[in-house]
C-alpha positions in Angstrom: 170.9 15.6 146.9 167.5 15.1 144.9 165.8 13.7 148.1 167.0 16.5 150.0 165.0 19.0 147.0 162.3 16.7 148.1 162.5 17.2 151.6 162.6 21.3 151.2 159.7 21.9 149.2 157.8 19.2 151.6 158.8 21.8 154.3 158.2 25.1 152.7 154.8 23.6 151.9 154.2 22.9 155.6 155.3 25.8 156.6 153.0 27.9 154.4 150.4 26.2 155.6 150.8 27.0 159.6 151.4 30.3 158.3 147.9 30.7 156.4 145.8 28.3 159.3 147.6 30.8 161.8 146.8 34.0 159.9 142.7 32.7 159.0 142.4 32.2 162.9 144.2 35.4 163.9 141.5 37.4 161.4 138.9 35.6 162.1 138.9 35.5 166.2 140.4 39.0 167.1 138.0 41.4 165.9 138.6 44.8 167.3 135.7 46.9 165.5 134.1 47.7 168.8 136.7 48.2 170.8 137.3 50.6 167.9 133.8 52.1 167.7 133.8 52.8 171.5 137.3 54.4 171.5 136.1 56.7 169.2 132.5 57.5 170.4 134.2 58.5 174.1 137.3 60.6 172.0 134.7 62.8 171.1 132.5 62.6 173.9 134.8 63.4 176.2 137.6 65.8 174.5 138.1 69.4 175.1 138.9 70.5 172.2 135.5 69.7 170.3 132.1 70.6 171.7 132.4 70.7 175.4 131.0 73.9 177.0 133.7 76.5 177.4 133.0 78.2 180.8 134.5 81.8 181.4 134.0 81.8 185.0 135.9 78.7 185.4 138.2 79.2 182.5 137.8 75.4 181.4 135.4 73.1 179.3 132.8 71.6 181.5 132.7 67.8 180.6 129.1 66.9 179.9 127.9 70.3 179.1 127.8 71.1 175.3 127.9 74.2 173.4 125.2 73.9 170.4 127.2 76.7 168.5 131.0 74.5 168.4 128.9 71.2 166.7 130.0 71.5 163.3 131.4 69.3 160.7 134.5 71.0 160.0 135.4 71.3 163.6 134.3 67.6 164.2 136.7 66.8 160.9 139.6 68.8 162.6 139.3 67.5 165.9 139.1 64.0 164.9 142.4 63.9 162.3 143.6 60.7 161.2 145.9 60.2 158.5 143.6 57.6 156.5 139.7 58.9 157.6 138.7 56.0 155.0 138.4 53.9 157.9 136.0 55.2 160.3 133.3 57.8 159.9 130.6 59.2 162.4 127.6 61.3 163.3 127.5 63.1 166.6 124.0 64.4 167.6 122.8 66.9 170.4 119.2 66.1 171.2 117.0 68.4 173.6 114.7 66.6 176.4 112.1 65.9 173.8 114.3 64.2 171.3 114.4 67.3 169.0 117.7 67.9 167.1 119.5 70.6 168.4 122.8 70.2 166.5 124.5 68.1 164.5 128.0 66.8 163.0 129.4 64.1 160.7 132.8 63.1 160.6 133.9 61.6 157.4 130.1 62.5 155.5 131.1 61.3 152.4 131.8 58.0 153.8 128.5 58.2 156.7 126.0 58.9 153.8 127.6 55.5 151.6 128.2 53.0 155.0 124.9 54.1 156.7 122.2 52.4 154.6 125.1 49.5 154.2 125.7 49.4 157.8 121.5 49.1 158.7 121.4 45.7 156.6 123.3 43.9 159.5 124.8 41.8 157.0 128.5 40.2 158.8 131.7 39.5 157.1 134.0 41.2 154.5 132.1 44.0 152.6 129.9 44.9 155.3 130.1 47.8 157.8 129.7 47.9 161.8 127.4 50.3 163.2 128.1 51.2 166.9 125.6 53.8 168.8 126.3 55.3 172.4 123.9 57.5 174.1 124.7 59.9 177.3 122.1 62.1 178.9 124.1 65.9 178.7 123.4 69.4 179.6 123.5 72.0 176.9 124.1 75.5 177.3 121.5 77.2 174.6 121.8 81.2 175.0 121.8 82.1 178.3 120.4 79.1 180.1 121.2 75.7 180.4 119.2 72.6 179.4 118.7 69.1 179.5 119.5 66.8 176.6 120.9 63.7 175.0 124.0 63.3 173.0 124.1 60.5 170.7 126.9 59.4 168.6 126.7 56.8 165.6 130.1 55.3 164.6 130.3 53.0 161.3 133.5 50.8 160.8 134.0 48.9 157.5 133.8 45.2 158.3 136.8 43.0 158.0 
């Protein structure tokens, strides 16, 4: 009976060691931050309920064409509604062809302002932040004319 207790303890220690090593391997090798940032940026760019220009003649939003009046923090936060907004922050900026800012909106502004300086340090690992930037050439409706512009989306995610 006593020898079975020793064997059971050894078996439990081996199982805990295997679980620990598998967990460490999974956390170290499966990093989905870049995918999360890419999905968020694409959703912000292509979502019809966000900043796209609504053409009354076509009766629909035009992909790749933006309305600067719609680009607000409130609209960005409402459109990218997550139960827990503390895991991601982003800035959506519309520039004209000369890189002058036309409009800007920030999702999760409080976290974005706090995380941006830390993300620019370029530190890796726990307590760090990933900064992912994506840009597109677009059109935007300025009063009654259509102009060329650039949309830039910066996404910040906390590290593993």
